[in-house]
BALOBA-1460 file (C-alpha; in Angstrom, 3 decimals):
// residues 393
<rec num="1" residu="m" x="0.000" y="0.000" z="0.000"/>
<rec num="2" residu="a" x="2.918" y="2.357" z="0.574"/>
<rec num="3" residu="a" x="3.938" y="1.940" z="-3.076"/>
<rec num="4" residu="v" x="0.334" y="2.434" z="-4.173"/>
<rec num="5" residu="q" x="-0.089" y="5.598" z="-2.114"/>
<rec num="6" residu="a" x="3.161" y="6.982" z="-3.517"/>
<rec num="7" residu="q" x="1.832" y="6.404" z="-7.043"/>
<rec num="8" residu="v" x="-1.505" y="8.054" z="-6.229"/>
<rec num="9" residu="e" x="0.253" y="11.010" z="-4.606"/>
<rec num="10" residu="q" x="2.442" y="11.426" z="-7.666"/>
<rec num="11" residu="h" x="-0.685" y="11.726" z="-9.820"/>
<rec num="12" residu="y" x="-2.740" y="14.018" z="-7.626"/>
<rec num="13" residu="r" x="-0.617" y="15.976" z="-5.101"/>
<rec num="14" residu="s" x="0.004" y="19.737" z="-5.274"/>
<rec num="15" residu="d" x="2.786" y="21.811" z="-3.699"/>
<rec num="16" residu="i" x="0.761" y="24.995" z="-4.063"/>
<rec num="17" residu="v" x="-2.380" y="23.584" z="-2.445"/>
<rec num="18" residu="e" x="-0.385" y="22.128" z="0.446"/>
<rec num="19" residu="g" x="1.421" y="25.436" z="0.884"/>
<rec num="20" residu="l" x="-1.877" y="27.303" z="0.904"/>
<rec num="21" residu="r" x="-3.285" y="24.937" z="3.499"/>
<rec num="22" residu="k" x="-0.280" y="25.543" z="5.789"/>
<rec num="23" residu="r" x="-0.633" y="29.315" z="5.583"/>
<rec num="24" residu="g" x="-4.346" y="29.367" z="6.419"/>
<rec num="25" residu="g" x="-5.767" y="29.105" z="2.920"/>
<rec num="26" residu="e" x="-5.018" y="32.605" z="1.605"/>
<rec num="27" residu="v" x="-2.314" y="34.070" z="-0.610"/>
<rec num="28" residu="t" x="-1.898" y="37.475" z="-2.209"/>
<rec num="29" residu="v" x="0.418" y="38.147" z="-5.140"/>
<rec num="30" residu="g" x="0.327" y="41.695" z="-6.436"/>
<rec num="31" residu="s" x="-3.278" y="42.840" z="-6.481"/>
<rec num="32" residu="v" x="-4.792" y="39.343" z="-6.604"/>
<rec num="33" residu="t" x="-5.889" y="37.379" z="-3.530"/>
<rec num="34" residu="v" x="-6.988" y="33.751" z="-3.599"/>
<rec num="35" residu="r" x="-8.862" y="32.206" z="-0.677"/>
<rec num="36" residu="l" x="-9.127" y="28.445" z="-0.448"/>
<rec num="37" residu="a" x="-11.857" y="26.906" z="1.703"/>
<rec num="38" residu="k" x="-10.585" y="25.179" z="4.844"/>
<rec num="39" residu="q" x="-12.108" y="21.872" z="3.762"/>
<rec num="40" residu="f" x="-12.024" y="20.879" z="0.087"/>
<rec num="41" residu="g" x="-11.156" y="18.119" z="-2.342"/>
<rec num="42" residu="f" x="-10.628" y="14.406" z="-1.756"/>
<rec num="43" residu="c" x="-12.298" y="12.877" z="1.285"/>
<rec num="44" residu="y" x="-11.205" y="9.689" z="3.023"/>
<rec num="45" residu="g" x="-13.750" y="7.548" z="1.166"/>
<rec num="46" residu="v" x="-12.557" y="8.794" z="-2.223"/>
<rec num="47" residu="e" x="-8.892" y="8.347" z="-1.312"/>
<rec num="48" residu="r" x="-9.625" y="4.802" z="-0.121"/>
<rec num="49" residu="a" x="-11.478" y="3.925" z="-3.333"/>
<rec num="50" residu="i" x="-8.647" y="5.194" z="-5.532"/>
<rec num="51" residu="d" x="-5.986" y="3.472" z="-3.412"/>
<rec num="52" residu="l" x="-7.861" y="0.159" z="-3.664"/>
<rec num="53" residu="a" x="-8.205" y="0.491" z="-7.438"/>
<rec num="54" residu="y" x="-4.488" y="1.176" z="-7.850"/>
<rec num="55" residu="a" x="-3.695" y="-1.683" z="-5.443"/>
<rec num="56" residu="a" x="-5.935" y="-4.061" z="-7.409"/>
<rec num="57" residu="r" x="-3.978" y="-3.268" z="-10.546"/>
<rec num="58" residu="k" x="-0.725" y="-4.193" z="-8.784"/>
<rec num="59" residu="v" x="-2.034" y="-7.292" z="-6.994"/>
<rec num="60" residu="f" x="-3.853" y="-8.672" z="-10.033"/>
<rec num="61" residu="a" x="-1.287" y="-7.560" z="-12.598"/>
<rec num="62" residu="e" x="-1.933" y="-10.481" z="-14.976"/>
<rec num="63" residu="r" x="-5.724" y="-10.491" z="-14.747"/>
<rec num="64" residu="r" x="-8.462" y="-8.518" z="-16.476"/>
<rec num="65" residu="l" x="-9.793" y="-5.689" z="-14.304"/>
<rec num="66" residu="f" x="-13.230" y="-4.111" z="-14.644"/>
<rec num="67" residu="i" x="-15.145" y="-1.478" z="-12.713"/>
<rec num="68" residu="l" x="-18.914" y="-1.062" z="-12.316"/>
<rec num="69" residu="g" x="-19.141" y="2.523" z="-13.591"/>
<rec num="70" residu="e" x="-17.055" y="5.561" z="-12.684"/>
<rec num="71" residu="i" x="-15.027" y="5.129" z="-9.511"/>
<rec num="72" residu="i" x="-15.927" y="8.717" z="-8.533"/>
<rec num="73" residu="h" x="-17.458" y="11.674" z="-10.371"/>
<rec num="74" residu="n" x="-14.327" y="13.274" z="-11.744"/>
<rec num="75" residu="p" x="-13.287" y="12.887" z="-15.401"/>
<rec num="76" residu="e" x="-9.545" y="13.282" z="-14.715"/>
<rec num="77" residu="v" x="-9.535" y="10.560" z="-12.059"/>
<rec num="78" residu="n" x="-11.641" y="8.238" z="-14.203"/>
<rec num="79" residu="r" x="-9.255" y="8.794" z="-17.120"/>
<rec num="80" residu="q" x="-6.339" y="7.795" z="-14.891"/>
<rec num="81" residu="i" x="-8.203" y="4.662" z="-13.786"/>
<rec num="82" residu="g" x="-8.793" y="3.778" z="-17.430"/>
<rec num="83" residu="e" x="-5.100" y="4.266" z="-18.223"/>
<rec num="84" residu="l" x="-4.318" y="1.615" z="-15.610"/>
<rec num="85" residu="g" x="-6.146" y="-0.841" z="-17.846"/>
<rec num="86" residu="i" x="-9.279" y="-0.955" z="-15.674"/>
<rec num="87" residu="i" x="-12.267" y="-1.221" z="-18.005"/>
<rec num="88" residu="n" x="-15.602" y="0.424" z="-17.214"/>
<rec num="89" residu="l" x="-18.219" y="-2.325" z="-17.584"/>
<rec num="90" residu="l" x="-21.079" y="0.186" z="-17.637"/>
<rec num="91" residu="s" x="-19.638" y="2.925" z="-19.849"/>
<rec num="92" residu="k" x="-22.555" y="4.490" z="-21.714"/>
<rec num="93" residu="g" x="-22.723" y="3.185" z="-25.250"/>
<rec num="94" residu="h" x="-19.868" y="0.754" z="-24.579"/>
<rec num="95" residu="e" x="-21.370" y="-1.594" z="-22.002"/>
<rec num="96" residu="i" x="-19.699" y="-4.990" z="-21.754"/>
<rec num="97" residu="p" x="-22.055" y="-7.984" z="-21.409"/>
<rec num="98" residu="m" x="-21.927" y="-9.545" z="-17.966"/>
<rec num="99" residu="d" x="-21.908" y="-13.021" z="-19.498"/>
<rec num="100" residu="s" x="-18.475" y="-12.251" z="-20.973"/>
<rec num="101" residu="l" x="-16.956" y="-12.180" z="-17.471"/>
<rec num="102" residu="h" x="-14.944" y="-15.150" z="-16.200"/>
<rec num="103" residu="p" x="-14.040" y="-16.362" z="-12.675"/>
<rec num="104" residu="e" x="-10.457" y="-15.142" z="-13.109"/>
<rec num="105" residu="d" x="-11.647" y="-11.576" z="-13.804"/>
<rec num="106" residu="v" x="-11.539" y="-8.889" z="-11.118"/>
<rec num="107" residu="v" x="-14.444" y="-6.451" z="-10.733"/>
<rec num="108" residu="i" x="-14.176" y="-3.234" z="-8.711"/>
<rec num="109" residu="v" x="-17.250" y="-1.779" z="-7.023"/>
<rec num="110" residu="p" x="-16.934" y="2.048" z="-7.058"/>
<rec num="111" residu="a" x="-17.182" y="4.400" z="-4.088"/>
<rec num="112" residu="f" x="-20.936" y="4.945" z="-4.639"/>
<rec num="113" residu="g" x="-21.561" y="1.196" z="-4.407"/>
<rec num="114" residu="t" x="-23.736" y="-0.611" z="-6.926"/>
<rec num="115" residu="d" x="-27.227" y="-2.018" z="-6.978"/>
<rec num="116" residu="v" x="-27.957" y="-5.490" z="-5.623"/>
<rec num="117" residu="q" x="-28.977" y="-6.896" z="-8.996"/>
<rec num="118" residu="t" x="-25.719" y="-5.886" z="-10.707"/>
<rec num="119" residu="l" x="-23.627" y="-7.161" z="-7.808"/>
<rec num="120" residu="n" x="-25.435" y="-10.509" z="-7.849"/>
<rec num="121" residu="r" x="-24.779" y="-10.903" z="-11.566"/>
<rec num="122" residu="v" x="-21.058" y="-10.350" z="-10.974"/>
<rec num="123" residu="k" x="-21.091" y="-12.882" z="-8.144"/>
<rec num="124" residu="e" x="-22.848" y="-15.415" z="-10.378"/>
<rec num="125" residu="r" x="-19.947" y="-15.148" z="-12.820"/>
<rec num="126" residu="g" x="-17.559" y="-16.096" z="-9.992"/>
<rec num="127" residu="c" x="-15.392" y="-12.975" z="-10.302"/>
<rec num="128" residu="q" x="-13.036" y="-11.650" z="-7.656"/>
<rec num="129" residu="i" x="-14.687" y="-8.510" z="-6.213"/>
<rec num="130" residu="v" x="-12.816" y="-5.479" z="-4.861"/>
<rec num="131" residu="d" x="-15.392" y="-3.402" z="-2.990"/>
<rec num="132" residu="t" x="-14.499" y="0.296" z="-2.539"/>
<rec num="133" residu="t" x="-17.978" y="1.367" z="-1.368"/>
<rec num="134" residu="c" x="-17.826" y="4.296" z="1.067"/>
<rec num="135" residu="g" x="-18.700" y="3.429" z="4.658"/>
<rec num="136" residu="d" x="-21.154" y="6.347" z="4.870"/>
<rec num="137" residu="v" x="-23.085" y="4.919" z="1.929"/>
<rec num="138" residu="m" x="-23.231" y="1.503" z="3.569"/>
<rec num="139" residu="s" x="-24.647" y="3.137" z="6.703"/>
<rec num="140" residu="v" x="-27.600" y="4.343" z="4.647"/>
<rec num="141" residu="w" x="-28.067" y="0.839" z="3.230"/>
<rec num="142" residu="k" x="-28.286" y="-0.489" z="6.780"/>
<rec num="143" residu="r" x="-31.052" y="2.008" z="7.548"/>
<rec num="144" residu="v" x="-33.215" y="1.253" z="4.527"/>
<rec num="145" residu="r" x="-32.862" y="-2.489" z="5.127"/>
<rec num="146" residu="q" x="-34.113" y="-1.895" z="8.674"/>
<rec num="147" residu="y" x="-37.039" y="0.120" z="7.355"/>
<rec num="148" residu="a" x="-37.968" y="-2.825" z="5.131"/>
<rec num="149" residu="v" x="-37.807" y="-5.202" z="8.104"/>
<rec num="150" residu="e" x="-40.199" y="-2.865" z="9.956"/>
<rec num="151" residu="e" x="-42.442" y="-2.767" z="6.851"/>
<rec num="152" residu="m" x="-41.787" y="0.920" z="6.369"/>
<rec num="153" residu="t" x="-41.350" y="2.542" z="2.957"/>
<rec num="154" residu="s" x="-38.013" y="4.295" z="2.446"/>
<rec num="155" residu="i" x="-38.423" y="7.864" z="1.234"/>
<rec num="156" residu="i" x="-34.983" y="8.688" z="-0.151"/>
<rec num="157" residu="h" x="-33.926" y="12.313" z="-0.545"/>
<rec num="158" residu="g" x="-31.669" y="12.254" z="-3.577"/>
<rec num="159" residu="k" x="-31.382" y="12.070" z="-7.348"/>
<rec num="160" residu="a" x="-33.195" y="9.021" z="-8.714"/>
<rec num="161" residu="s" x="-30.664" y="8.659" z="-11.548"/>
<rec num="162" residu="h" x="-27.585" y="8.853" z="-9.306"/>
<rec num="163" residu="e" x="-25.588" y="5.635" z="-8.833"/>
<rec num="164" residu="e" x="-25.629" y="5.953" z="-5.055"/>
<rec num="165" residu="t" x="-29.385" y="6.449" z="-4.869"/>
<rec num="166" residu="k" x="-29.985" y="3.505" z="-7.211"/>
<rec num="167" residu="a" x="-27.777" y="1.343" z="-4.996"/>
<rec num="168" residu="t" x="-29.610" y="2.481" z="-1.862"/>
<rec num="169" residu="a" x="-33.026" y="1.938" z="-3.433"/>
<rec num="170" residu="s" x="-32.070" y="-1.613" z="-4.365"/>
<rec num="171" residu="r" x="-31.292" y="-2.358" z="-0.703"/>
<rec num="172" residu="a" x="-34.738" y="-1.112" z="0.282"/>
<rec num="173" residu="t" x="-36.292" y="-3.851" z="-1.841"/>
<rec num="174" residu="s" x="-33.644" y="-6.560" z="-1.590"/>
<rec num="175" residu="d" x="-35.698" y="-8.769" z="0.741"/>
<rec num="176" residu="g" x="-38.597" y="-8.728" z="-1.702"/>
<rec num="177" residu="k" x="-41.082" y="-6.869" z="0.493"/>
<rec num="178" residu="g" x="-39.736" y="-3.328" z="0.931"/>
<rec num="179" residu="h" x="-40.653" y="-0.233" z="-1.070"/>
<rec num="180" residu="y" x="-39.074" y="3.140" z="-1.789"/>
<rec num="181" residu="l" x="-39.886" y="6.576" z="-3.174"/>
<rec num="182" residu="v" x="-37.227" y="9.093" z="-4.222"/>
<rec num="183" residu="v" x="-37.781" y="12.846" z="-3.761"/>
<rec num="184" residu="l" x="-35.323" y="15.449" z="-5.022"/>
<rec num="185" residu="t" x="-36.840" y="18.808" z="-4.122"/>
<rec num="186" residu="l" x="-38.963" y="20.354" z="-1.402"/>
<rec num="187" residu="e" x="-41.661" y="20.818" z="-4.026"/>
<rec num="188" residu="e" x="-41.746" y="17.062" z="-4.570"/>
<rec num="189" residu="t" x="-41.704" y="16.560" z="-0.804"/>
<rec num="190" residu="d" x="-44.795" y="18.764" z="-0.474"/>
<rec num="191" residu="l" x="-46.590" y="16.649" z="-3.095"/>
<rec num="192" residu="v" x="-45.852" y="13.568" z="-1.012"/>
<rec num="193" residu="c" x="-46.976" y="15.317" z="2.176"/>
<rec num="194" residu="r" x="-50.300" y="16.322" z="0.640"/>
<rec num="195" residu="y" x="-50.876" y="12.753" z="-0.451"/>
<rec num="196" residu="i" x="-50.019" y="11.477" z="3.020"/>
<rec num="197" residu="e" x="-52.508" y="13.888" z="4.591"/>
<rec num="198" residu="q" x="-55.309" y="13.916" z="2.025"/>
<rec num="199" residu="g" x="-54.806" y="11.107" z="-0.479"/>
<rec num="200" residu="g" x="-55.332" y="11.984" z="-4.119"/>
<rec num="201" residu="d" x="-55.136" y="10.782" z="-7.703"/>
<rec num="202" residu="k" x="-52.989" y="7.653" z="-7.508"/>
<rec num="203" residu="g" x="-52.370" y="7.494" z="-11.249"/>
<rec num="204" residu="a" x="-51.223" y="11.113" z="-11.423"/>
<rec num="205" residu="f" x="-48.967" y="10.605" z="-8.399"/>
<rec num="206" residu="l" x="-47.299" y="7.543" z="-9.891"/>
<rec num="207" residu="e" x="-46.855" y="9.342" z="-13.210"/>
<rec num="208" residu="r" x="-45.276" y="12.317" z="-11.441"/>
<rec num="209" residu="f" x="-42.751" y="10.020" z="-9.731"/>
<rec num="210" residu="e" x="-42.186" y="7.682" z="-12.659"/>
<rec num="211" residu="g" x="-38.740" y="6.093" z="-12.402"/>
<rec num="212" residu="a" x="-38.439" y="7.184" z="-8.773"/>
<rec num="213" residu="h" x="-40.351" y="4.458" z="-6.939"/>
<rec num="214" residu="s" x="-40.216" y="0.706" z="-6.435"/>
<rec num="215" residu="e" x="-42.109" y="-1.753" z="-8.568"/>
<rec num="216" residu="g" x="-45.595" y="-2.248" z="-7.151"/>
<rec num="217" residu="f" x="-45.431" y="0.925" z="-5.069"/>
<rec num="218" residu="d" x="-48.941" y="2.055" z="-4.105"/>
<rec num="219" residu="p" x="-49.155" y="5.459" z="-2.401"/>
<rec num="220" residu="d" x="-52.472" y="4.522" z="-0.818"/>
<rec num="221" residu="l" x="-50.755" y="1.628" z="0.975"/>
<rec num="222" residu="h" x="-47.069" y="2.388" z="1.166"/>
<rec num="223" residu="l" x="-47.105" y="5.942" z="2.522"/>
<rec num="224" residu="h" x="-48.710" y="4.867" z="5.782"/>
<rec num="225" residu="r" x="-45.422" y="4.000" z="7.516"/>
<rec num="226" residu="v" x="-42.263" y="5.634" z="6.177"/>
<rec num="227" residu="g" x="-38.616" y="6.146" z="7.049"/>
<rec num="228" residu="v" x="-36.533" y="8.923" z="5.506"/>
<rec num="229" residu="a" x="-33.038" y="8.247" z="4.171"/>
<rec num="230" residu="n" x="-30.850" y="10.235" z="1.831"/>
<rec num="231" residu="q" x="-28.166" y="10.274" z="-0.777"/>
<rec num="232" residu="t" x="-25.170" y="11.101" z="1.422"/>
<rec num="233" residu="t" x="-24.068" y="14.125" z="-0.639"/>
<rec num="234" residu="m" x="-27.248" y="16.205" z="-0.346"/>
<rec num="235" residu="l" x="-27.444" y="19.528" z="1.500"/>
<rec num="236" residu="r" x="-27.981" y="18.792" z="5.173"/>
<rec num="237" residu="g" x="-30.456" y="21.636" z="5.669"/>
<rec num="238" residu="e" x="-32.583" y="20.448" z="2.768"/>
<rec num="239" residu="t" x="-32.596" y="16.822" z="3.948"/>
<rec num="240" residu="e" x="-33.562" y="17.963" z="7.434"/>
<rec num="241" residu="e" x="-36.437" y="19.967" z="5.949"/>
<rec num="242" residu="v" x="-37.596" y="16.911" z="3.986"/>
<rec num="243" residu="q" x="-37.603" y="14.973" z="7.252"/>
<rec num="244" residu="r" x="-39.453" y="17.712" z="9.121"/>
<rec num="245" residu="r" x="-42.192" y="18.118" z="6.512"/>
<rec num="246" residu="i" x="-42.876" y="14.402" z="6.144"/>
<rec num="247" residu="a" x="-42.895" y="13.903" z="9.917"/>
<rec num="248" residu="a" x="-45.384" y="16.778" z="10.288"/>
<rec num="249" residu="a" x="-47.627" y="15.354" z="7.554"/>
<rec num="250" residu="i" x="-47.748" y="11.928" z="9.188"/>
<rec num="251" residu="q" x="-48.343" y="13.442" z="12.610"/>
<rec num="252" residu="k" x="-51.205" y="15.550" z="11.231"/>
<rec num="253" residu="r" x="-52.728" y="12.574" z="9.407"/>
<rec num="254" residu="d" x="-52.501" y="10.419" z="12.522"/>
<rec num="255" residu="g" x="-53.975" y="13.130" z="14.700"/>
<rec num="256" residu="g" x="-51.278" y="12.906" z="17.357"/>
<rec num="257" residu="a" x="-49.707" y="15.624" z="19.461"/>
<rec num="258" residu="a" x="-46.431" y="13.706" z="19.553"/>
<rec num="259" residu="p" x="-44.356" y="12.322" z="16.665"/>
<rec num="260" residu="s" x="-46.044" y="9.286" z="15.152"/>
<rec num="261" residu="g" x="-44.682" y="5.757" z="15.423"/>
<rec num="262" residu="n" x="-45.282" y="5.580" z="11.670"/>
<rec num="263" residu="f" x="-42.205" y="7.727" z="10.972"/>
<rec num="264" residu="r" x="-38.445" y="7.105" z="11.294"/>
<rec num="265" residu="y" x="-35.342" y="8.985" z="10.262"/>
<rec num="266" residu="f" x="-31.592" y="8.923" z="10.876"/>
<rec num="267" residu="d" x="-28.835" y="11.439" z="10.147"/>
<rec num="268" residu="t" x="-26.949" y="9.899" z="7.226"/>
<rec num="269" residu="i" x="-25.351" y="12.945" z="5.585"/>
<rec num="270" residu="c" x="-21.702" y="12.249" z="4.716"/>
<rec num="271" residu="g" x="-19.371" y="13.930" z="7.216"/>
<rec num="272" residu="a" x="-16.951" y="15.060" z="4.505"/>
<rec num="273" residu="t" x="-19.795" y="16.563" z="2.471"/>
<rec num="274" residu="q" x="-20.969" y="18.507" z="5.503"/>
<rec num="275" residu="e" x="-17.436" y="19.699" z="6.312"/>
<rec num="276" residu="r" x="-17.031" y="21.115" z="2.807"/>
<rec num="277" residu="q" x="-20.412" y="22.823" z="2.955"/>
<rec num="278" residu="d" x="-19.636" y="24.307" z="6.385"/>
<rec num="279" residu="a" x="-16.210" y="25.506" z="5.238"/>
<rec num="280" residu="l" x="-17.682" y="27.223" z="2.193"/>
<rec num="281" residu="r" x="-20.417" y="28.805" z="4.320"/>
<rec num="282" residu="d" x="-17.721" y="30.230" z="6.604"/>
<rec num="283" residu="m" x="-15.691" y="31.532" z="3.665"/>
<rec num="284" residu="l" x="-18.717" y="33.228" z="2.079"/>
<rec num="285" residu="v" x="-18.985" y="35.518" z="5.108"/>
<rec num="286" residu="s" x="-15.862" y="37.393" z="3.917"/>
<rec num="287" residu="p" x="-16.132" y="39.783" z="0.934"/>
<rec num="288" residu="m" x="-15.000" y="38.244" z="-2.363"/>
<rec num="289" residu="n" x="-15.472" y="39.200" z="-6.005"/>
<rec num="290" residu="l" x="-16.262" y="35.701" z="-7.238"/>
<rec num="291" residu="l" x="-16.086" y="31.987" z="-6.442"/>
<rec num="292" residu="l" x="-14.605" y="29.150" z="-8.500"/>
<rec num="293" residu="v" x="-15.945" y="25.658" z="-7.743"/>
<rec num="294" residu="v" x="-13.808" y="22.894" z="-9.271"/>
<rec num="295" residu="g" x="-15.018" y="19.365" z="-9.956"/>
<rec num="296" residu="g" x="-16.948" y="16.959" z="-12.130"/>
<rec num="297" residu="y" x="-20.277" y="18.243" z="-13.384"/>
<rec num="298" residu="n" x="-22.051" y="15.019" z="-12.382"/>
<rec num="299" residu="s" x="-20.723" y="15.275" z="-8.822"/>
<rec num="300" residu="s" x="-23.643" y="15.831" z="-6.465"/>
<rec num="301" residu="n" x="-21.630" y="17.224" z="-3.554"/>
<rec num="302" residu="t" x="-19.763" y="19.622" z="-5.883"/>
<rec num="303" residu="s" x="-23.023" y="20.824" z="-7.449"/>
<rec num="304" residu="h" x="-24.337" y="21.715" z="-4.002"/>
<rec num="305" residu="l" x="-21.231" y="23.815" z="-3.322"/>
<rec num="306" residu="a" x="-21.920" y="25.721" z="-6.538"/>
<rec num="307" residu="e" x="-25.547" y="26.233" z="-5.468"/>
<rec num="308" residu="m" x="-24.402" y="27.657" z="-2.142"/>
<rec num="309" residu="g" x="-22.021" y="30.056" z="-3.873"/>
<rec num="310" residu="q" x="-24.607" y="31.263" z="-6.374"/>
<rec num="311" residu="e" x="-26.820" y="32.454" z="-3.530"/>
<rec num="312" residu="k" x="-24.116" y="34.911" z="-2.415"/>
<rec num="313" residu="l" x="-21.890" y="36.038" z="-5.309"/>
<rec num="314" residu="p" x="-20.886" y="35.334" z="-8.941"/>
<rec num="315" residu="t" x="-19.978" y="31.628" z="-8.974"/>
<rec num="316" residu="y" x="-18.444" y="29.560" z="-11.753"/>
<rec num="317" residu="f" x="-18.563" y="25.751" z="-11.655"/>
<rec num="318" residu="i" x="-15.663" y="24.507" z="-13.787"/>
<rec num="319" residu="r" x="-14.346" y="21.044" z="-14.562"/>
<rec num="320" residu="n" x="-10.708" y="22.106" z="-14.900"/>
<rec num="321" residu="a" x="-8.381" y="25.054" z="-15.460"/>
<rec num="322" residu="e" x="-8.833" y="24.927" z="-19.234"/>
<rec num="323" residu="r" x="-12.280" y="26.443" z="-18.710"/>
<rec num="324" residu="l" x="-10.593" y="29.718" z="-17.676"/>
<rec num="325" residu="e" x="-10.075" y="30.584" z="-21.340"/>
<rec num="326" residu="s" x="-8.924" y="34.193" z="-20.983"/>
<rec num="327" residu="r" x="-9.338" y="37.275" z="-18.820"/>
<rec num="328" residu="e" x="-12.501" y="37.978" z="-20.778"/>
<rec num="329" residu="k" x="-14.020" y="34.509" z="-21.272"/>
<rec num="330" residu="i" x="-14.875" y="31.542" z="-19.035"/>
<rec num="331" residu="t" x="-16.733" y="28.321" z="-19.843"/>
<rec num="332" residu="h" x="-18.640" y="26.962" z="-16.878"/>
<rec num="333" residu="y" x="-21.477" y="24.599" z="-16.015"/>
<rec num="334" residu="d" x="-24.948" y="26.085" z="-15.663"/>
<rec num="335" residu="l" x="-26.828" y="24.074" z="-13.031"/>
<rec num="336" residu="h" x="-30.213" y="25.147" z="-14.381"/>
<rec num="337" residu="l" x="-29.524" y="24.547" z="-18.090"/>
<rec num="338" residu="k" x="-27.486" y="21.430" z="-17.213"/>
<rec num="339" residu="n" x="-24.760" y="22.133" z="-19.738"/>
<rec num="340" residu="e" x="-21.684" y="24.296" z="-20.234"/>
<rec num="341" residu="v" x="-22.130" y="27.953" z="-21.138"/>
<rec num="342" residu="t" x="-19.664" y="30.727" z="-21.966"/>
<rec num="343" residu="r" x="-19.558" y="33.998" z="-20.078"/>
<rec num="344" residu="e" x="-17.803" y="37.151" z="-21.230"/>
<rec num="345" residu="g" x="-16.396" y="39.703" z="-18.799"/>
<rec num="346" residu="w" x="-16.263" y="37.266" z="-15.899"/>
<rec num="347" residu="l" x="-13.063" y="38.532" z="-14.267"/>
<rec num="348" residu="p" x="-13.294" y="42.021" z="-12.732"/>
<rec num="349" residu="p" x="-10.308" y="44.393" z="-12.828"/>
<rec num="350" residu="s" x="-7.726" y="44.201" z="-10.055"/>
<rec num="351" residu="p" x="-7.608" y="44.329" z="-7.117"/>
<rec num="352" residu="v" x="-9.616" y="41.115" z="-7.013"/>
<rec num="353" residu="v" x="-10.401" y="38.510" z="-4.345"/>
<rec num="354" residu="v" x="-11.294" y="35.046" z="-5.636"/>
<rec num="355" residu="g" x="-12.591" y="32.166" z="-3.542"/>
<rec num="356" residu="v" x="-11.803" y="28.596" z="-4.549"/>
<rec num="357" residu="t" x="-13.325" y="25.328" z="-3.364"/>
<rec num="358" residu="a" x="-13.741" y="21.811" z="-4.695"/>
<rec num="359" residu="g" x="-15.932" y="18.801" z="-4.085"/>
<rec num="360" residu="a" x="-14.897" y="15.572" z="-2.391"/>
<rec num="361" residu="s" x="-14.058" y="13.944" z="-5.737"/>
<rec num="362" residu="c" x="-11.625" y="16.617" z="-6.959"/>
<rec num="363" residu="p" x="-7.856" y="15.999" z="-6.627"/>
<rec num="364" residu="n" x="-5.445" y="18.680" z="-5.433"/>
<rec num="365" residu="n" x="-3.597" y="18.880" z="-8.751"/>
<rec num="366" residu="l" x="-6.756" y="20.141" z="-10.503"/>
<rec num="367" residu="i" x="-7.245" y="22.748" z="-7.770"/>
<rec num="368" residu="e" x="-3.641" y="23.882" z="-8.248"/>
<rec num="369" residu="d" x="-4.082" y="24.075" z="-12.023"/>
<rec num="370" residu="t" x="-7.071" y="26.368" z="-11.511"/>
<rec num="371" residu="i" x="-5.257" y="28.666" z="-9.076"/>
<rec num="372" residu="v" x="-2.177" y="28.841" z="-11.312"/>
<rec num="373" residu="r" x="-4.277" y="29.572" z="-14.399"/>
<rec num="374" residu="l" x="-6.102" y="32.377" z="-12.592"/>
<rec num="375" residu="f" x="-2.846" y="34.031" z="-11.576"/>
<rec num="376" residu="e" x="-1.350" y="33.552" z="-15.042"/>
<rec num="377" residu="l" x="-4.316" y="35.337" z="-16.611"/>
<rec num="378" residu="l" x="-3.463" y="38.286" z="-14.358"/>
<rec num="379" residu="g" x="0.264" y="38.241" z="-15.142"/>
<rec num="380" residu="t" x="1.740" y="36.112" z="-12.332"/>
<rec num="381" residu="s" x="3.728" y="32.921" z="-12.997"/>
<rec num="382" residu="r" x="3.398" y="29.595" z="-11.224"/>
<rec num="383" residu="e" x="6.863" y="30.060" z="-9.757"/>
<rec num="384" residu="s" x="5.803" y="33.348" z="-8.167"/>
<rec num="385" residu="v" x="2.665" y="31.778" z="-6.711"/>
<rec num="386" residu="l" x="4.653" y="28.852" z="-5.298"/>
<rec num="387" residu="a" x="7.195" y="31.222" z="-3.766"/>
<rec num="388" residu="a" x="4.382" y="33.232" z="-2.183"/>
<rec num="389" residu="v" x="2.665" y="30.245" z="-0.580"/>
<rec num="390" residu="r" x="6.004" y="28.988" z="0.765"/>
<rec num="391" residu="n" x="6.714" y="32.342" z="2.369"/>
<rec num="392" residu="e" x="5.376" y="31.789" z="5.879"/>
<rec num="393" residu="g" x="5.813" y="35.439" z="6.663"/>
């Protein structure tokens, strides 16, 4: 593992980011100041997943290696995994049939986990499995399994199409008797609450939540006793509001003054996700001209950081430093349009203060590239930035 960690560090470490961390997260060169959030980038679960993938390549050097989707939501990291000769079994448009797997093949389960059905198919082929599933995700699985045992429907706050939520939903039904419903927004939560309190048009409800509920789910039956769970990378405040509203609806329906026995919930927000949200919230208190959020566009926890920034100041969600095209032009991800857009006149004249943060799936080298590119656009070299962050005084 020491050799593996050295290889991973070689790919992803950053002298500038480490120097910034040591000096409190802020550096000024000339008339440009960069502030880095106190918590950012790779979390323990992501580091563990990457280490295990690199280790699998070394341990099983002569065997075919596959992975069940992206190991994390970062294109640079997934490219590096592919360059190790680890083949994505579920790559869109290039899926590899499960029946082509052999017992001598090695299959890696990514950090999000995978659904029960896919995992069982791999096991049926007799493959060696390397499971990198994050412990926080498995904690949620434990909760939804318990809900099923108690004959409670799991209401999952998350994105129905996200790998983690799909994996969690499959655990809610793995014993053959559980059910689930996925809600993404507070608007959707209110629809569920109204149905809990008043009933409604079952067909319209099922159509509204098409693709976001278990097979055979009947809102007239399966919203009587519910337990709330969540995709671990959601905003804590929003998940807590989902819990509060559903609990209130059940309490009102049941006519009780105290919380009803027909409702359960547990705090299953990822600690690293919360730390990054808290750190950004603290940084947003200080005046800044703009915020750069670095990470994969399909990263849920990174998207939430961008949402938080947009509420306070001009915020640009970028995949890498190449998106900082010039002093005049930036290409960034629009969370509402769900694609990249180009903005002119994004960088105000100096003096300028720029905040930088990154999601739990973004490596330090990509954060450094972004900081260096920003300074270069304003006439400062990488060498000058490195010298500044190493100057403790």
